[in-house]
N, C-alpha and C positions, 0 to 999 in steps of 0.2 A: 504494500500500500504506500506508505510514506517513505520514500528513499531520498534523502537529502544529498544531492551531488553539488560539486563546486559551482556549476553553472546555474543551479537552482537558488543559490544564495544571492544572486544578482537582484538588486532592488527593483521594485516594480516600476520605477521610472521608465525602464526599457520593457519590462514584462507586460505592461498594459498596452503595448503596441499591438497592432493587428496581427503581427506575426505570432506573438505569444498566445493571443486569444484563439487564433486559427489552430495552433499546435494543441491547445487544450481541447478544442472541438474534436480534432482528430483522435486525441487520447481517449476521450469519452466514447467515441465510436468504436474504439478497439476493445475497451473493457466492458461496455454495455451495448453491444450491437442490437440486440432484440428490443431493448428499451428505446433506443434511438428510432427504430422502425415504427414504434407506436407514436412517438411524439413528433416525428418528422424533423427534417434537417433545419428548416427555418426556426422552429421552436427551440431546437437544441441550441442554436447560436444565441438566441435570446436568453435562454436559461444560463448558458455559460457566461455571457456578458453580465447578466444580473448577479451571478454567483461571484464573479470577480469583484464587483462593486460591494457586494455584501461582505465578502472576505475583508476588503479594505476597511469597512466600518468596524470590523472586529480586530483591527490592528495588524492584519496580514498584508504585507506589501512586497514580499519576496516570492519568487516563482514557486519554490517547493511548498511552502505553507498554503499559498493560494490554490495550487493544484489539489492539495489534500483536502482543503475546505470544499472545493467543488465536488470531489469524489464523495465526500461525506453527504452532500446534498442528494446524490444519486443513491446512496445507501439508506438514508433515513428521512428523506423529504427535503424540499427546498428551504423550509424554515426550521430545520432541525435545531438550530442554535437558540430557538426560543420555545422549543417543545417542552412543556412541563413534565412529560413522561420520559424525558432524556435529561435529567438534572445534572448528570455528569458532564455533558457537553456545555451547557450554559455555565456551570460552575467553573470550568477551566477557562472558558472564553471571557469571563467577566472577573476573573481573579486578579485583583490589583497588585498582588505580590509577585506575579509573573511579569517581569518587565520585557524580557527578550522574546520576540515572536518565534524564533526557532525553538526555544525552550517550550513555549506555549504549544506549538504544533506537536512537538514530541510528547508532551504530557497528554495532550488531547488524543494522540494516537494510542498511547498506552491505556488510557481510560476506555477508548473504543474497543480495543482488543479484549480488555477485561470484561466489558459489558457483553460483547458478542459471545465470548466463551461461556459466560454464565447463563445468558438468556437463550441464545440460539443453539448452544451446545456444540459438541464436536461434529465437524462437517455439517453444521447447521441442522442437525437432525430434529431438534425441538421446533425450530422455525418451520421446517418443511411439514412436519407432522401437524402443526397447528393450522397451516394453510389448508391441508386436506380435511381436517376436522371441521373448520369453519364452513367449508363448501358443502358439507353434508348435514349440518345441523341447522335447526331453526329455533327461534325464541320459544315457540310453543312446546318444544321438547323439554323445556325447563319450567313451564308454567303449570303447576298443579293448582287445584282449587284453593283459592285464598292467597295465592302467591302474587305479589305485586310486581310491577315492571322492573323496578330497580333490583329486587331480589333475584328475579329470573335471569335478567341480563348479567348480573354479577356472577351467577352460577354458570352461565354459558361461557363467559370469558375465562373463568377459572378452569372449567372443564376442558376448554379447547386450547388454552395456552397457559398452563399453570406456572411455568417457569417465569414468564413475563409478569404475570399477576403477582407472584411472590416478590419479584424485584420492585415493582412500583408500589406495592402495598395497598391497603384499603383506602388511604387518603388519595393516592393517585387514581384509583378506580373511581372514587367519588368525583374527582375533578373531570375525569373522562365522561362519566354518565351525565354530569351536568352540562358539559359542552354538547354532547350528543342530543340531548333534549332541547337545548337552546337552538341548535342547528335545525332540528326538525320543525320547531315552532316558527322560525324565521322563514322557512320554506313552505309553510302551511301543510306540512306532512302530519296527518292525524293518526295514522295507524301505528300500533306498537311495533309491528314488523319493520316499518320504515325507520322509526327512531332507532331501532336496534341495528339495522344495517348501517346507518350513518355512523353510529357509535363504533361499530366494528371496523369500518373503514378508517376512522380516526385512530383507532387502536393499532391497526395493522400498518398504515401508510403515513402516519404523522398527523399532528394536530391541525395542519393546514391542508390536509388531503383533498378537501372538497373544492379548493380553489387552486390547488397546486398544478402548475403547467406540466409537471412530470406525469400527471395522470389525467390527461385531457378527456378521457372517456367518462370521468366522473362528472365534471362540470357540463359536458355535452348532454348527458342524460338528465341532470338536474335542471338544466336551463332549456330543455327541448320545448320550444313554443308550439310545436305541432301536437303536443300532448298537454291538454289543458288541466287534467287532474293530477295534482302533485303525487298522489298515492300511486297512480299508474306510472308516473315517471320513476318511482321507487322500484316498481316491478321490473322495468327496463334496466335500471341500474343494477339490480340483483343479477340479471342475466349477464350483463357486461362484467360484473365483478367476478362471477364464477368463471367466465371465459378467460378473463385476464389472469386470474390466479392459476387456472389449469395450464394455460399457455406458459406462464412463468415457470411452473413446476417442470413442464416438458423441456423447456429451454435449459433448465438446470439439471437435466438428466434424471428427474424424479417421475414416478408414476402419479399422474394427477388423480384427483378424487373422482367419484362418480356422482358428484353433486348435481342436482337438477334445479332448474329455475323455478 
Protein backbone atom coordinates (compact mmCIF):
# COMPACT_ATOMS: atom_id res chain seq x y z
CA UNK A 1 0.00 0.00 0.00
CA UNK A 2 2.07 2.95 1.23
CA UNK A 3 5.63 2.78 -0.06
CA UNK A 4 7.56 5.99 0.42
CA UNK A 5 10.24 6.38 -2.24
CA UNK A 6 12.62 9.29 -2.67
CA UNK A 7 10.65 10.75 -5.57
CA UNK A 8 7.47 10.60 -3.50
CA UNK A 9 8.95 12.92 -0.90
CA UNK A 10 8.84 15.71 -3.45
CA UNK A 11 6.55 18.47 -2.21
CA UNK A 12 3.20 18.91 -3.86
CA UNK A 13 4.25 22.12 -5.53
CA UNK A 14 5.24 19.85 -8.41
CA UNK A 15 2.93 16.98 -7.56
CA UNK A 16 -0.27 18.95 -8.07
CA UNK A 17 0.67 19.34 -11.68
CA UNK A 18 -1.35 17.58 -14.34
CA UNK A 19 1.38 15.01 -14.63
CA UNK A 20 1.04 13.86 -11.02
CA UNK A 21 -2.73 13.84 -11.19
CA UNK A 22 -2.62 11.83 -14.41
CA UNK A 23 -0.20 9.34 -12.88
CA UNK A 24 -2.53 8.95 -9.91
CA UNK A 25 -5.48 8.31 -12.21
CA UNK A 26 -3.45 5.60 -13.95
CA UNK A 27 -2.46 4.14 -10.58
CA UNK A 28 -6.09 3.83 -9.45
CA UNK A 29 -6.96 2.18 -12.77
CA UNK A 30 -4.30 -0.43 -12.04
CA UNK A 31 -5.30 -1.21 -8.45
CA UNK A 32 -9.09 -0.93 -8.85
CA UNK A 33 -9.93 -1.64 -12.51
CA UNK A 34 -13.41 -3.04 -11.85
CA UNK A 35 -14.34 -0.11 -9.68
CA UNK A 36 -13.19 2.29 -12.36
CA UNK A 37 -15.43 0.50 -14.87
CA UNK A 38 -18.42 1.30 -12.66
CA UNK A 39 -17.69 4.96 -12.05
CA UNK A 40 -16.29 5.79 -15.49
CA UNK A 41 -13.13 7.59 -16.56
CA UNK A 42 -14.52 11.10 -16.29
CA UNK A 43 -15.79 10.56 -12.76
CA UNK A 44 -12.52 8.92 -11.77
CA UNK A 45 -10.59 12.03 -12.75
CA UNK A 46 -12.95 14.19 -10.74
CA UNK A 47 -12.63 11.93 -7.71
CA UNK A 48 -8.84 11.90 -7.91
CA UNK A 49 -8.71 15.68 -8.30
CA UNK A 50 -11.02 16.12 -5.32
CA UNK A 51 -9.02 13.57 -3.36
CA UNK A 52 -5.80 15.52 -3.88
CA UNK A 53 -7.50 18.67 -2.63
CA UNK A 54 -8.99 16.82 0.33
CA UNK A 55 -5.58 15.36 1.19
CA UNK A 56 -4.12 18.88 1.11
CA UNK A 57 -6.65 20.04 3.70
CA UNK A 58 -5.40 17.23 5.93
CA UNK A 59 -1.85 18.48 5.64
CA UNK A 60 -0.66 16.02 2.99
CA UNK A 61 1.36 17.92 0.40
CA UNK A 62 3.87 15.31 -0.72
CA UNK A 63 3.32 12.72 -3.40
CA UNK A 64 3.51 9.55 -1.28
CA UNK A 65 1.08 10.65 1.44
CA UNK A 66 -1.33 12.15 -1.10
CA UNK A 67 -1.37 8.95 -3.13
CA UNK A 68 -2.01 6.91 0.01
CA UNK A 69 -4.85 9.23 1.03
CA UNK A 70 -6.56 8.72 -2.34
CA UNK A 71 -6.06 4.95 -2.06
CA UNK A 72 -7.78 5.11 1.33
CA UNK A 73 -10.74 6.83 -0.30
CA UNK A 74 -11.18 3.87 -2.62
CA UNK A 75 -10.93 1.46 0.30
CA UNK A 76 -13.21 3.17 2.80
CA UNK A 77 -15.20 5.81 0.91
CA UNK A 78 -14.52 9.31 -0.37
CA UNK A 79 -15.16 10.88 3.03
CA UNK A 80 -13.45 8.23 5.16
CA UNK A 81 -11.56 10.93 7.05
CA UNK A 82 -14.78 12.14 8.71
CA UNK A 83 -16.53 8.79 9.11
CA UNK A 84 -17.56 8.30 12.77
CA UNK A 85 -17.27 4.53 12.29
CA UNK A 86 -13.57 4.94 11.39
CA UNK A 87 -12.38 6.89 14.46
CA UNK A 88 -8.80 5.69 13.99
CA UNK A 89 -8.54 7.57 10.69
CA UNK A 90 -9.92 10.84 11.98
CA UNK A 91 -7.86 10.48 15.14
CA UNK A 92 -4.57 10.24 13.25
CA UNK A 93 -5.44 12.93 10.72
CA UNK A 94 -6.43 15.47 13.38
CA UNK A 95 -3.79 14.64 15.98
CA UNK A 96 -1.95 17.94 16.61
CA UNK A 97 1.03 16.16 18.17
CA UNK A 98 1.98 14.66 14.79
CA UNK A 99 3.78 17.48 13.02
CA UNK A 100 5.43 15.71 10.09
CA UNK A 101 3.18 14.55 7.26
CA UNK A 102 5.39 11.58 6.43
CA UNK A 103 5.08 10.40 10.02
CA UNK A 104 1.32 11.02 9.94
CA UNK A 105 0.97 8.95 6.77
CA UNK A 106 2.97 6.09 8.28
CA UNK A 107 0.90 6.13 11.47
CA UNK A 108 -2.30 6.21 9.43
CA UNK A 109 -1.06 3.24 7.41
CA UNK A 110 -0.29 1.29 10.57
CA UNK A 111 -3.72 2.10 12.01
CA UNK A 112 -5.38 1.00 8.78
CA UNK A 113 -3.53 -2.33 8.75
CA UNK A 114 -4.48 -2.98 12.37
CA UNK A 115 -8.12 -2.19 11.63
CA UNK A 116 -8.29 -4.37 8.51
CA UNK A 117 -6.61 -7.29 10.27
CA UNK A 118 -9.03 -7.08 13.17
CA UNK A 119 -12.26 -6.36 11.32
CA UNK A 120 -11.84 -7.82 7.83
CA UNK A 121 -9.76 -10.75 9.04
CA UNK A 122 -7.06 -12.79 7.36
CA UNK A 123 -7.47 -12.59 3.58
CA UNK A 124 -10.56 -10.45 4.33
CA UNK A 125 -12.58 -13.55 5.16
CA UNK A 126 -14.82 -11.71 7.65
CA UNK A 127 -15.56 -8.97 5.13
CA UNK A 128 -16.40 -11.38 2.32
CA UNK A 129 -18.60 -13.52 4.57
CA UNK A 130 -20.49 -10.44 5.73
CA UNK A 131 -21.16 -9.34 2.15
CA UNK A 132 -22.60 -12.75 1.32
CA UNK A 133 -24.78 -12.76 4.44
CA UNK A 134 -26.13 -9.25 3.89
CA UNK A 135 -27.24 -10.21 0.39
CA UNK A 136 -29.26 -13.14 1.68
CA UNK A 137 -30.90 -11.67 4.79
CA UNK A 138 -33.80 -9.29 5.29
CA UNK A 139 -34.87 -7.16 8.22
CA UNK A 140 -37.95 -9.32 8.73
CA UNK A 141 -35.71 -12.28 9.47
CA UNK A 142 -34.91 -10.55 12.76
CA UNK A 143 -38.34 -9.10 13.55
CA UNK A 144 -40.26 -11.30 15.93
CA UNK A 145 -43.51 -10.16 17.46
CA UNK A 146 -42.95 -7.11 19.60
CA UNK A 147 -39.46 -6.43 18.24
CA UNK A 148 -38.96 -2.80 17.26
CA UNK A 149 -36.99 -1.53 14.27
CA UNK A 150 -33.83 -0.59 16.16
CA UNK A 151 -33.62 -3.92 17.95
CA UNK A 152 -34.19 -5.93 14.78
CA UNK A 153 -31.70 -3.95 12.69
CA UNK A 154 -29.10 -4.08 15.45
CA UNK A 155 -29.49 -7.87 15.56
CA UNK A 156 -29.20 -8.04 11.77
CA UNK A 157 -25.98 -6.03 11.73
CA UNK A 158 -24.42 -8.08 14.51
CA UNK A 159 -25.40 -11.38 12.90
CA UNK A 160 -24.07 -10.41 9.49
CA UNK A 161 -20.84 -8.67 10.48
CA UNK A 162 -20.13 -9.35 14.17
CA UNK A 163 -16.46 -8.41 13.89
CA UNK A 164 -17.20 -4.87 12.77
CA UNK A 165 -20.03 -4.42 15.23
CA UNK A 166 -17.73 -5.51 18.05
CA UNK A 167 -15.20 -2.95 16.87
CA UNK A 168 -17.51 0.06 16.64
CA UNK A 169 -19.47 -0.89 19.77
CA UNK A 170 -23.03 -0.09 20.74
CA UNK A 171 -22.41 3.65 20.63
CA UNK A 172 -21.20 3.40 17.06
CA UNK A 173 -24.22 1.31 16.11
CA UNK A 174 -26.51 3.90 17.73
CA UNK A 175 -24.89 6.62 15.60
CA UNK A 176 -25.34 4.50 12.48
CA UNK A 177 -29.00 3.73 13.19
CA UNK A 178 -29.77 7.39 13.80
CA UNK A 179 -28.15 8.41 10.51
CA UNK A 180 -29.97 5.68 8.60
CA UNK A 181 -33.35 6.81 9.89
CA UNK A 182 -32.53 10.46 9.20
CA UNK A 183 -31.54 9.60 5.63
CA UNK A 184 -34.78 7.66 5.15
CA UNK A 185 -36.90 10.55 6.44
CA UNK A 186 -35.11 13.09 4.25
CA UNK A 187 -35.94 10.95 1.21
CA UNK A 188 -39.56 10.26 2.23
CA UNK A 189 -38.79 6.55 2.58
CA UNK A 190 -41.47 5.19 4.90
CA UNK A 191 -40.81 1.46 4.81
CA UNK A 192 -38.76 -0.24 7.51
CA UNK A 193 -37.04 -2.26 4.76
CA UNK A 194 -36.00 0.96 3.07
CA UNK A 195 -34.54 2.50 6.20
CA UNK A 196 -32.74 -0.76 6.91
CA UNK A 197 -31.20 -0.89 3.43
CA UNK A 198 -29.96 2.69 3.64
CA UNK A 199 -28.42 1.94 7.03
CA UNK A 200 -26.70 -1.18 5.76
CA UNK A 201 -25.20 0.74 2.82
CA UNK A 202 -23.84 3.36 5.21
CA UNK A 203 -22.43 0.56 7.33
CA UNK A 204 -20.81 -1.23 4.40
CA UNK A 205 -19.65 1.64 2.17
CA UNK A 206 -19.10 4.61 4.48
CA UNK A 207 -21.11 7.36 6.11
CA UNK A 208 -21.28 9.34 2.84
CA UNK A 209 -22.21 6.35 0.68
CA UNK A 210 -25.56 7.74 -0.44
CA UNK A 211 -23.84 10.71 -2.11
CA UNK A 212 -20.41 9.23 -2.76
CA UNK A 213 -19.31 9.46 -6.42
CA UNK A 214 -17.51 6.15 -5.88
CA UNK A 215 -20.94 4.50 -5.81
CA UNK A 216 -22.97 6.30 -8.51
CA UNK A 217 -25.53 3.50 -8.69
CA UNK A 218 -26.79 4.50 -5.23
CA UNK A 219 -27.58 8.12 -5.99
CA UNK A 220 -28.92 7.14 -9.41
CA UNK A 221 -31.48 4.84 -7.81
CA UNK A 222 -32.39 7.24 -5.00
CA UNK A 223 -32.79 10.20 -7.36
CA UNK A 224 -34.49 8.40 -10.25
CA UNK A 225 -37.24 10.81 -11.27
CA UNK A 226 -38.86 8.20 -13.47
CA UNK A 227 -39.93 6.43 -10.27
CA UNK A 228 -42.20 8.68 -8.22
CA UNK A 229 -42.59 6.47 -5.13
CA UNK A 230 -39.53 6.64 -2.86
CA UNK A 231 -40.24 3.14 -1.57
CA UNK A 232 -40.17 1.80 -5.12
CA UNK A 233 -36.82 3.49 -5.61
CA UNK A 234 -35.62 1.53 -2.59
CA UNK A 235 -36.64 -1.73 -4.27
CA UNK A 236 -34.56 -0.78 -7.30
CA UNK A 237 -31.69 0.18 -5.01
CA UNK A 238 -31.86 -3.21 -3.35
CA UNK A 239 -31.48 -4.93 -6.72
CA UNK A 240 -28.53 -2.72 -7.61
CA UNK A 241 -26.97 -3.33 -4.21
CA UNK A 242 -27.10 -7.11 -4.54
CA UNK A 243 -25.76 -6.94 -8.10
CA UNK A 244 -22.90 -4.66 -7.07
CA UNK A 245 -21.97 -6.79 -4.08
CA UNK A 246 -22.07 -10.05 -6.03
CA UNK A 247 -20.00 -8.57 -8.85
CA UNK A 248 -17.47 -7.31 -6.34
CA UNK A 249 -17.20 -10.77 -4.79
CA UNK A 250 -16.71 -12.32 -8.22
CA UNK A 251 -14.02 -9.78 -9.10
CA UNK A 252 -12.21 -10.68 -5.90
CA UNK A 253 -12.37 -14.40 -6.63
CA UNK A 254 -15.18 -15.10 -4.19
CA UNK A 255 -18.34 -17.12 -4.72
CA UNK A 256 -21.18 -14.59 -4.59
CA UNK A 257 -24.33 -15.00 -2.56
CA UNK A 258 -27.55 -16.38 -3.95
CA UNK A 259 -29.39 -13.37 -2.64
CA UNK A 260 -32.55 -12.30 -4.41
CA UNK A 261 -34.01 -8.87 -4.85
